[in-house]
C-alpha positions in Angstrom: -25.3 16.6 22.9 -23.2 19.6 21.7 -24.3 21.4 18.6 -21.9 21.4 15.7 -20.1 24.7 15.8 -20.5 27.4 13.2 -17.1 27.4 11.5 -18.0 30.6 9.7 -17.6 31.5 6.1 -14.1 31.7 4.8 -12.9 35.3 4.7 -12.5 36.9 1.2 -9.0 38.1 0.5 -9.3 38.7 -3.2 -8.2 42.3 -3.0 -5.1 41.7 -0.9 -1.6 41.6 -2.4 -0.5 38.2 -3.5 1.8 37.4 -0.5 -0.7 38.8 2.0 -3.6 36.9 0.4 -1.7 33.6 0.4 -0.7 34.1 4.1 -4.3 35.0 5.0 -5.8 31.9 3.4 -3.2 29.8 5.1 -4.0 31.4 8.5 -7.6 30.6 7.9 -6.7 27.0 7.2 -4.8 26.9 10.5 -7.7 28.3 12.4 -10.1 25.8 10.9 -7.7 22.9 11.8 -7.4 24.1 15.4 -11.2 24.5 15.7 -11.8 21.0 14.2 -9.4 19.3 16.7 -11.1 21.0 19.6 -14.6 20.4 18.4 -14.2 16.6 17.8 -12.3 16.1 21.1 -9.1 15.1 19.4 -5.7 16.0 20.9 -3.8 16.4 17.6 -4.5 16.8 14.0 -3.0 17.4 10.6 -4.1 18.6 7.1 -2.7 17.0 4.0 -3.1 18.8 0.7 -3.3 17.3 -2.8 0.0 18.2 -4.6 -0.3 20.3 -7.8 0.3 17.3 -10.0 -2.7 15.6 -8.4 -1.0 12.3 -7.7 0.2 12.7 -4.2 -0.7 14.2 -0.8 1.7 16.6 1.0 1.6 17.2 4.8 0.8 20.9 5.2 0.3 21.6 8.9 -0.1 19.8 12.2 -1.3 20.8 15.6 -0.9 19.0 18.9 2.2 17.2 17.8 5.3 18.1 15.8 5.2 17.7 12.1 8.4 15.6 12.2 6.4 12.8 13.9 4.6 12.3 10.6 7.9 12.3 8.6 7.1 9.0 6.7 4.1 10.8 5.2 5.5 14.2 4.3 4.7 13.1 0.8 2.2 10.3 0.2 1.2 8.9 -3.2 -2.5 8.7 -3.7 -2.2 5.0 -4.6 -0.3 4.3 -1.4 -2.0 2.1 1.2 -2.1 4.5 4.2 -5.1 6.0 5.9 -5.0 9.5 4.4 -4.5 8.2 0.8 -7.3 5.7 1.2 -9.6 8.4 2.6 -9.0 10.7 -0.4 -9.0 8.0 -3.1 -12.1 6.2 -1.8 -13.9 9.4 -0.6 -14.6 7.9 2.8 -13.7 8.3 6.5 -11.1 5.8 7.7 -11.4 5.1 11.5 -9.0 3.0 13.5 -9.8 2.8 17.1 -7.2 0.4 18.4 -3.6 -0.6 17.7 -4.5 -4.1 16.6 -6.7 -2.8 13.9 -4.1 -0.3 12.7 -1.5 -3.1 12.6 -3.8 -5.4 10.6 -5.1 -2.9 8.1 -2.0 -0.6 7.8 1.1 -2.5 8.9 3.5 0.1 7.4 1.7 2.9 9.4 1.8 0.8 12.6 5.6 0.2 12.2 6.3 3.9 11.6 4.2 5.0 14.6 4.3 2.2 17.1 2.1 3.9 19.8 -1.3 3.5 21.3 -3.8 5.9 19.7 -7.0 6.1 17.8 -7.0 7.9 14.4 -9.4 9.1 11.8 -8.6 10.1 8.3 -11.3 11.9 6.3 -11.3 13.4 2.8 -11.5 17.2 2.4 -14.0 17.8 -0.3 -15.6 20.8 -2.0 -18.2 19.6 -4.5 -16.6 17.0 -6.6 -13.0 18.2 -5.9 -10.8 16.5 -3.3 -8.5 19.0 -1.8 -6.7 16.8 0.7 -7.3 14.9 4.0 -7.8 15.7 7.6 -6.0 13.4 10.1 -7.1 13.4 13.8 -5.7 11.6 16.8 -7.3 10.5 20.1 -6.0 8.4 23.0 -6.6 4.7 22.3 -10.3 4.2 22.8 -11.0 0.7 21.3 -14.4 1.8 19.9 -16.1 1.1 16.6 -17.0 4.8 15.9 -15.1 8.1 16.4 -15.3 9.4 19.9 -17.4 12.4 21.0 -19.8 13.8 18.4 -18.8 11.2 15.8 -18.6 11.1 12.1 -20.8 14.1 11.4 -18.6 16.5 13.3 -15.6 15.3 11.4 -17.4 15.7 8.1 -18.5 19.2 9.1 -14.9 20.1 9.8 -13.8 18.7 6.4 -16.5 20.6 4.6 -15.4 23.9 6.2 -11.8 23.3 5.3 -12.9 22.3 1.8 -14.9 25.5 1.4 -11.8 27.5 2.6 -9.6 25.9 0.0 -12.1 26.2 -2.8 -12.7 29.9 -2.0 -8.9 30.5 -2.0 -8.6 28.9 -5.4 -11.6 30.8 -6.7 -9.9 34.1 -5.8 -6.7 33.0 -7.7 -4.8 32.4 -4.5 -4.9 28.6 -4.1 -3.3 27.1 -0.9 -0.7 24.7 -2.2 1.6 22.6 -0.1 4.6 24.5 1.4 8.2 23.3 1.0 8.2 22.0 4.6 5.3 21.1 6.9 4.3 23.6 9.6 3.4 22.9 13.3 1.0 25.3 15.0 2.0 26.7 18.4 -0.1 25.5 21.3 -2.8 27.8 22.6 -1.2 30.3 25.0 -1.7 29.5 28.7 -2.5 32.4 31.2 0.5 34.2 32.4 1.3 33.7 36.1 2.0 36.5 38.5 5.6 36.3 39.8 4.3 35.2 43.2 2.3 32.4 41.6 5.3 31.2 39.5 7.5 31.2 42.6 4.9 29.2 44.6 4.7 26.7 41.8 8.4 26.3 41.6 8.6 25.9 45.4 5.8 23.3 45.3 7.8 21.3 42.7 11.0 21.6 44.8 9.3 20.2 47.9 8.2 17.0 46.1 10.4 13.9 46.4 12.8 13.4 43.5 12.9 15.9 40.6 10.5 17.6 38.3 10.7 19.1 34.9 8.5 20.1 31.9 9.0 19.8 28.2 7.1 21.5 25.4 5.6 19.4 22.5 8.9 19.7 20.6 10.7 18.0 23.5 12.6 21.0 24.8 13.0 21.7 28.6 10.9 24.6 29.7 11.3 24.1 33.4 13.9 22.0 35.4 14.0 21.8 39.2 17.4 21.8 40.7 16.8 18.3 42.1 15.9 17.1 38.6 19.1 18.6 37.1 21.2 17.0 39.7 19.6 13.6 39.2 20.1 13.8 35.4 23.7 14.9 35.8 23.3 18.4 34.3 22.6 22.0 35.3 19.5 24.0 35.0 21.0 26.7 32.6 22.5 24.0 30.4 19.3 22.1 30.0 16.7 24.8 29.5 15.6 25.1 25.8 17.3 21.9 24.8 16.1 18.3 24.2 17.1 15.7 26.8 18.5 13.3 24.1 20.7 16.1 22.8 21.7 17.7 26.1 22.4 14.6 28.2 25.1 12.2 26.9 23.5 9.2 28.6 20.1 9.8 27.0 21.3 8.8 23.5 19.7 5.5 24.5 16.4 5.9 22.5 14.2 5.3 25.6 13.7 9.0 26.5 12.9 10.1 22.9 10.7 7.1 22.2 8.7 7.4 25.4 8.3 11.1 25.0 7.0 10.6 21.4 4.6 7.9 22.8 3.3 10.3 25.4 2.7 13.1 22.9 1.2 10.9 20.2 -1.1 8.8 22.5 -1.6 11.6 25.1 -1.3 9.0 27.8 1.2 8.7 30.7 4.4 6.9 30.0 7.2 5.4 32.1 10.7 4.2 31.6 13.9 3.7 33.6 17.5 4.6 32.6 21.0 4.4 33.9 22.8 7.7 34.6 26.6 7.4 35.0 28.3 6.1 37.1 25.5 3.5 37.5 22.5 5.3 39.1 19.1 4.1 38.1 16.3 6.7 37.6 12.6 6.2 36.9 10.9 8.8 34.6 7.1 9.3 34.7 5.7 11.3 31.8 2.3 13.1 32.0 1.3 14.8 28.7 -1.4 17.5 27.9 -2.0 20.0 25.2 0.9 22.3 26.2 3.6 19.8 26.8 4.8 16.9 29.1 5.4 17.0 32.8 8.1 14.6 34.0 8.7 13.2 37.5 12.1 11.8 38.2 12.9 9.5 41.1 15.8 7.2 42.1 15.0 3.5 41.6 16.7 0.2 41.3 17.1 -2.0 38.2 13.7 -3.2 37.2 12.1 -0.9 39.8 8.7 0.6 39.2 7.0 3.5 41.1 3.7 2.8 42.6 2.0 5.3 40.3 2.7 3.3 37.1 1.6 -0.2 36.0 3.9 -3.0 37.2 5.9 -5.1 34.7 7.4 -2.3 32.6 11.1 -2.3 32.0 13.6 0.2 30.8 14.0 -0.2 27.0 17.5 -0.5 25.7 18.7 0.3 22.2 21.4 1.7 19.9 22.0 5.5 19.9 20.1 6.3 16.7 17.2 8.8 16.5 13.9 7.0 16.7 12.4 8.9 13.8 15.2 7.8 11.5 14.9 4.2 12.8 11.2 4.2 12.1 11.8 5.5 8.6 13.9 2.5 7.8 11.3 0.2 9.2 8.6 2.0 7.2 10.5 1.5 3.9 11.2 -2.1 4.8 7.6 -2.8 5.3 6.7 -1.1 2.0 9.3 -3.1 0.1 8.0 -6.4 1.6 4.8 -5.7 -0.4 6.7 -5.3 -3.7 6.4 -8.1 -6.2 8.2 -7.2 -9.4 11.1 -4.9 -10.2 8.7 -2.2 -11.3 6.9 -2.3 -7.9 10.3 -1.9 -6.1 11.2 1.2 -8.3 7.8 2.8 -7.6 7.9 2.2 -3.9 11.5 3.4 -3.5 10.7 6.6 -5.4 7.5 7.1 -3.6 9.1 6.7 -0.1 12.6 8.3 -0.6 12.0 11.3 -2.9 9.7 13.2 -0.5 11.3 12.0 2.7 14.8 13.1 1.8 13.6 16.0 -0.4 15.5 14.7 -3.4 14.8 15.8 -7.0 15.8 12.7 -8.8 16.1 9.0 -8.0 17.7 6.5 -10.4 18.1 2.8 -10.0 20.4 0.7 -12.2 21.3 -3.0 -12.2 23.9 -5.0 -13.9 22.2 -6.7 -16.9 22.5 -10.4 -17.2 23.0 -10.3 -21.0 26.0 -8.1 -21.2 27.0 -7.2 -17.7 26.4 -3.5 -18.4 25.0 -1.2 -15.7 21.5 -0.4 -17.1 18.7 1.8 -15.7 15.6 0.1 -14.4 13.9 3.3 -13.4 14.2 7.0 -13.0 11.8 9.1 -11.1 11.5 12.8 -10.3 13.3 15.4 -12.4 15.1 13.9 -15.4 18.1 16.1 -16.4 18.7 14.2 -19.6 15.3 12.8 -20.9 16.9 11.5 -24.1 19.5 9.4 -22.3 18.0 8.5 -18.9 15.4 6.0 -19.9 14.6 2.5 -18.8 17.1 0.0 -20.3 19.7 2.7 -21.2 23.3 2.3 -20.0 23.9 4.2 -16.8 27.1 6.1 -17.6 28.2 7.8 -14.4 31.8 7.9 -13.2 30.6 8.4 -9.6 28.4 5.4 -9.8 31.2 3.3 -11.2 33.5 4.5 -8.5 30.9 3.7 -5.8 30.5 0.2 -7.1 34.3 -0.3 -7.3 34.8 0.7 -3.7 31.6 -1.0 -2.5 30.9 2.0 -0.2 28.4 4.8 -0.6 29.6 8.1 -2.0 28.2 11.5 -0.8 28.8 14.7 -2.6 27.3 17.7 -0.7 28.2 20.2 -3.5 29.0 20.3 -7.2 32.6 21.3 -6.3 33.1 18.1 -4.3 31.7 16.0 -7.1 34.0 17.6 -9.7 37.0 17.3 -7.4 36.5 13.5 -7.2 35.3 13.1 -10.8 36.4 15.9 -13.1 34.7 14.3 -16.0 31.3 14.1 -14.3 28.5 15.9 -16.2 27.2 19.1 -14.6 23.5 20.0 -14.4 22.4 23.5 -13.4 19.4 22.1 -11.6 21.3 19.6 -9.4 23.7 20.5 -6.6 24.3 17.4 -4.4 24.4 13.7 -5.0 24.3 10.4 -3.0 25.4 7.2 -4.7 24.4 4.0 -2.8 25.8 0.6 -3.8 23.2 -2.1 -4.0 24.8 -5.2 -2.5 23.4 -8.7 -1.9 25.4 -11.3 -0.1 28.6 -9.2 -0.6 28.0 -9.0 -4.3 27.2 -5.6 -6.0 24.1 -5.8 -8.2 23.6 -2.2 -9.0 23.4 1.4 -7.6 20.8 3.8 -6.3 21.5 7.5 -7.1 19.8 10.4 -5.4 20.2 14.0 -6.7 19.2 17.2 -4.9 18.4 20.7 -6.1 20.5 22.4 -3.4 23.7 21.6 -1.5 23.3 19.0 1.3 25.3 18.4 4.5 24.6 14.7 4.6 25.0 14.3 8.5 26.1 11.0 9.8 22.7 9.9 10.8 21.3 10.5 7.4 24.2 8.6 5.8 23.5 5.7 8.1 19.8 5.7 7.2 20.5 5.9 3.5 23.0 3.1 3.6 20.6 0.9 5.5 17.8 1.7 3.0 20.2 0.7 0.1 20.6 -2.7 1.7 16.8 -3.2 1.9 16.4 -2.0 -1.7 19.1 -4.4 -3.0 17.4 -7.4 -1.3 14.0 -6.4 -2.6 15.3 -5.9 -6.2 17.0 -9.3 -6.1 13.8 -11.0 -5.0 11.8 -9.0 -7.6 14.2 -9.8 -10.4 13.8 -13.5 -9.7 10.1 -13.2 -9.6 10.0 -11.4 -12.9 12.2 -14.1 -14.5 9.9 -16.9 -13.2 6.8 -15.0 -14.2 8.1 -14.5 -17.7 8.9 -18.2 -17.9 5.5 -19.2 -16.5 3.6 -17.0 -18.9 5.5 -18.3 -21.9 4.8 -21.9 -20.8 1.1 -21.1 -20.2 0.7 -19.4 -23.5 2.2 -22.4 -25.3 -0.4 -24.7 -23.6 -3.5 -22.7 -24.4 -4.9 -22.1 -27.9 -3.2 -19.2 -29.8 -6.6 -18.2 -31.1 -10.1 -19.6 -31.4 -11.3 -20.9 -34.8 -13.6 -18.6 -36.8 -16.8 -20.7 -37.2 -19.8 -19.4 -39.1 -22.8 -19.0 -36.8 -20.7 -18.5 -33.7 -19.5 -15.4 -31.9 -16.9 -16.6 -29.3 -14.5 -15.1 -26.7 -12.2 -16.7 -24.1 -10.1 -15.4 -21.2 -7.6 -16.9 -18.8 -6.6 -15.3 -15.5 -4.0 -17.0 -13.3 -4.3 -17.2 -9.5 -3.2 -14.1 -7.6 -0.8 -16.4 -5.7 2.0 -18.5 -7.1 3.7 -18.2 -10.4 0.9 -16.9 -12.7 0.5 -20.4 -14.1 -2.2 -22.9 -13.5 -4.2 -25.9 -14.7 -7.4 -24.3 -16.0 -7.9 -24.8 -19.7 -10.4 -24.2 -22.5 -10.7 -25.1 -26.2 -13.0 -24.8 -29.2 -12.5 -27.5 -31.8 -13.8 -27.4 -35.3 -15.1 -30.9 -36.2 -16.5 -30.0 -39.6 -18.3 -27.1 -41.3 -21.4 -27.3 -39.1 -20.0 -29.0 -35.9 -17.8 -27.9 -33.1 -16.8 -29.0 -29.6 -16.4 -26.6 -26.7 -14.3 -27.8 -23.8 -13.4 -26.3 -20.4 -11.6 -27.9 -17.5 -9.7 -27.5 -14.3 -6.7 -29.5 -13.2 -6.3 -29.7 -9.4 -3.8 -27.1 -8.2 -2.4 -23.9 -9.7 1.3 -24.5 -10.2 3.8 -25.9 -12.7 2.7 -29.5 -12.0 -0.9 -28.6 -12.7 0.1 -26.8 -15.9 2.1 -29.8 -17.0 -0.9 -32.1 -16.6 -3.1 -29.7 -18.4 -0.6 -29.7 -21.2 -1.3 -33.5 -21.6 -5.0 -33.7 -21.0 -6.1 -30.9 -23.2 -4.5 -32.3 -26.4 -6.0 -35.7 -25.5 -9.6 -34.3 -25.3 -9.0 -32.2 -28.4 -8.0 -35.3 -30.4 -11.1 -37.2 -29.3 -13.2 -34.2 -30.3 -11.6 -33.9 -33.7 -12.3 -37.6 -34.3 -16.0 -37.0 -33.8 -16.4 -38.5 -30.4 -19.6 -37.7 -28.5 -19.2 -35.9 -25.1 -19.7 -39.1 -23.2 -17.2 -41.0 -25.3 -14.6 -38.2 -25.2 -14.8 -37.9 -21.4 -14.7 -41.6 -20.9 -11.6 -42.0 -23.1 -9.8 -39.0 -21.4 -10.6 -40.5 -18.0 -9.0 -43.9 -18.8 -5.9 -42.1 -20.1 -5.6 -40.1 -16.9 -6.1 -43.1 -14.7 -3.3 -44.8 -16.6 -1.0 -41.8 -16.1 -1.7 -41.9 -12.4 -0.6 -38.3 -11.8 -2.1 -38.1 -8.3 -4.3 -35.2 -9.4 -7.9 -35.1 -10.6 -9.4 -33.1 -13.4 -12.9 -31.6 -13.9 -14.2 -31.1 -17.4 -17.3 -29.9 -19.3 -17.7 -31.0 -22.9 -20.3 -29.6 -25.3 -20.8 -30.8 -28.8 -22.4 -28.1 -31.0 -24.4 -29.3 -34.0 -25.2 -26.1 -35.9 -27.0 -27.8 -38.7 -29.5 -29.6 -36.4 -29.5 -26.7 -33.9 -28.8 -29.0 -31.0 -26.1 -29.1 -28.3 -25.1 -32.2 -26.3 -23.5 -31.7 -22.9 -21.6 -34.0 -20.5 -19.6 -33.1 -17.4 -16.9 -34.7 -15.3 -17.5 -32.9 -12.0 -17.3 -29.4 -13.5 -19.5 -26.4 -12.6 -22.5 -26.3 -15.0 -22.7 -23.8 -17.8 -25.0 -20.8 -17.6 -27.4 -20.4 -20.5 -28.9 -17.0 -21.5 -32.0 -17.3 -23.7 -32.8 -14.9 -26.5 -35.6 -13.6 -24.3 -33.1 -12.5 -21.6 -34.0 -15.3 -19.2 -30.9 -16.9 -17.7 -30.5 -20.2 -16.0 -27.8 -22.5 -14.7 -28.2 -25.8 -16.6 -28.8 -29.0 -14.6 -26.3 -31.3 -16.4 -26.3 -34.9 -15.3 -23.4 -35.4 -12.9 -20.3 -37.3 -13.8 -17.2 -38.3 -11.8 -14.0 -36.3 -11.9 -11.5 -37.6 -14.4 -8.7 -39.7 -13.0 -10.6 -41.6 -10.3 -12.5 -44.6 -11.7 -11.4 -46.1 -15.1 -15.0 -47.4 -15.6 -16.8 -44.2 -14.9 -19.8 -43.3 -17.1 -20.6 -39.8 -18.2 -24.3 -39.3 -19.0 -25.2 -36.5 -21.4 -28.1 -34.1 -22.0 -29.3 -32.3 -25.1 -30.6 -28.8 -25.5 -31.9 -26.9 -28.5 -29.9 -24.0 -30.0 -31.6 -20.7 -30.9 -30.2 -17.6 -32.5 -29.2 -15.1 -29.9 -28.6 -17.8 -27.2 -25.4 -17.4 -25.1 -23.6 -20.2 -23.3 -21.0 -19.3 -20.6 -18.5 -22.0 -19.7 -16.2 -21.2 -16.8 -14.0 -22.6 -14.0 -14.9 -22.2 -10.4 -12.3 -19.4 -9.9 -14.7 -17.0 -11.7 -17.5 -17.5 -9.1 -16.0 -18.9 -5.9 -15.8 -16.4 -3.0 -14.8 -17.3 0.6 -17.9 -17.7 2.7 -20.4 -17.8 -0.2 -22.3 -20.9 -1.2 -21.3 -22.2 -4.7 -24.9 -22.4 -5.8 -25.5 -18.8 -4.8 -22.3 -17.8 -6.6 -23.4 -19.4 -9.8 -26.8 -17.8 -9.5 -25.0 -14.5 -9.1 -23.1 -15.1 -12.4 -26.5 -15.8 -14.1 -27.9 -12.5 -12.8 -24.8 -10.6 -14.1 -25.3 -12.2 -17.5 -29.0 -11.1 -17.4 -28.0 -7.5 -16.5 -25.3 -7.4 -19.2 -27.8 -7.9 -22.1 -25.4 -10.3 -24.0 -27.6 -10.3 -27.1 -26.6 -6.7 -27.8 -22.9 -6.9 -26.9 -19.8 -8.5 -28.4 -18.6 -11.6 -26.5 -15.2 -10.1 -26.3 -16.4 -7.1 -24.3 -18.7 -9.3 -22.1 -15.7 -11.6 -21.3 -13.6 -8.6 -20.2 -16.4 -7.2 -18.0 -16.9 -10.6 -16.3 -13.2 -11.0 -15.6 -13.0 -7.4 -14.3 -15.9 -8.0 -12.0 -14.2 -11.1 -10.6 -11.0 -9.1 -10.0 -12.7 -6.3 -8.1 -15.3 -8.1 -6.0 -13.2 -10.4 -3.8 -9.6 -11.8 -3.4 -9.2 -14.7 -5.9 -7.2 -17.7 -4.8 -7.8 -19.8 -7.9 -7.3 -19.6 -11.6 -10.1 -18.4 -13.9 -10.9 -19.7 -17.4 -13.9 -18.4 -19.3 -15.4 -19.4 -22.7 -18.4 -17.5 -24.1 -20.4 -18.7 -27.1 -23.2 -16.8 -28.8 -25.2 -18.4 -31.6 -25.9 -15.8 -34.3 -28.6 -15.8 -36.9 -26.6 -17.3 -39.8 -26.7 -21.0 -38.6 
């Protein structure tokens, strides 16, 4: 087993001039990245640095692959679900050894880089400070742990880089993200003697077909005469250029896509393509650390050389650069995760501002109340803070003109904007604009505006990509606006069906919470109530209607008042449940209801309990001992009109706490319900409820439920503590 290399102490540059010091620390960072990649056996790597504002990561430098391949992550919000952000946010190493795992855990990343590779993302730490992340690539290995020396070598590399960044900051020369990511040059290869170079060229010329080499940027560094003839070009015209730029037929994305695949995965690739006037060629790509060697041979449609796996076909596609196409797919995947309008605004800003290097992004929609164009979000630099706020009218002649024409408007300079709209407001910090109409089903719903701090050329490909993104944004906003409307309606309905507040009863400290399911419309059938019967008597009720939708909520709105009326009339728990059961059977709603009813007699210090198929309450004694009460079972409400509901009685003591809840609080996939209820009892014991307010305890229990597992059911919680003044 190899020993972990000595990365060496970071060099002190404190006495150097400012520019020289900054360059020296950056050079040290580059050296440590190159050493890390070689030591862990990776073929490529990158360093992301935490941006000065502390809320995002910026790609600083790559080695082994061009920085442009990581374009979707030039800027990454720390809250974004991508490997480098997760590694920094959670302070852990993220390892993905196979494409299927990448697709399952990070679908947006898999769409943006659809190649076969293994990847590790690790936080760069120095003490308690997170400076960024180290990203490493290997060929696809399908293993559960990092290849080679494993996790410790990766951590050692991160510690060394972290010390370098910390030392740079300590000398007053912090290494901050540059304006554009850098790509390190490959390690130089030994120079060949002229005779050796000639022999190599002659060797390639004797091989059947043609041969050429490309550097990691995709530029021809060697082309045999036979290869140039086969591709329909000349050696001088091809050298130093990329195939998809130098050869008209290679605008088909196959060449660029397969080249990227070879560089990213560091595995051989193959494709076929048609060269005018109809000649089929097979391309075999063999990558290493310095570039890609390509063997070209004539073939037939669907033909495959013996050296590559059978069954591959020549990919076909539109003449659009693959990197730009993947950017559209990346944003589309991100928008598919958005729920409300606020989510869409955050994702669009998070993805588009760093990708297109814009200073400001504004989104405005036509308001349903008055038809005015109103801002729903502005991110980045705000040139008019007093005016550009959420809900304000978006007054922009260019935006109005864009919506009137239904076509995007691009203004590369201030002069072009003023030529088209003389009354447009000028801002010294902004020098170029893009106004993109948001159109759904042929109907404009708003506008997306991007502003830049320097003139822009807006090439055709960028205009195409921005226009495509505007369509995705429009669809996402339309869905989100509908969701927000439904959510507001659901929450209003839910609030109307649950108690506005709990009664203030002497001798009781109470708190309640309701949390809707994470799925659906934020509305459900769980309910609770606390009913004052007289000065010393109260009834506590909690229940769960089958389902968590509008139908369940509607039934809850009928059953809760019924039980409440029985409680107010002085019914015992057995009587109240029996009467509610008969009413529900008569309604025949096709749904069942569980319910727990507790009558609290504060004068006699007794509590009587009865259940209709509901989870039993948890009782915390003044001594701190906690138990799940064994309440006699009763049938769910709504099944048998003649069902009986036996009851039990327990004494009440000052300091005692009762926890009534629905199953959503404790149910976890794969965990036995009895174990889950015992877990709740343990949490109550550890929470020391005698010394805490019920309101704080209720919040803590709900927060724990949110954080421990995905919740697919509603949650209702009612906590009751019996205080001394009974």
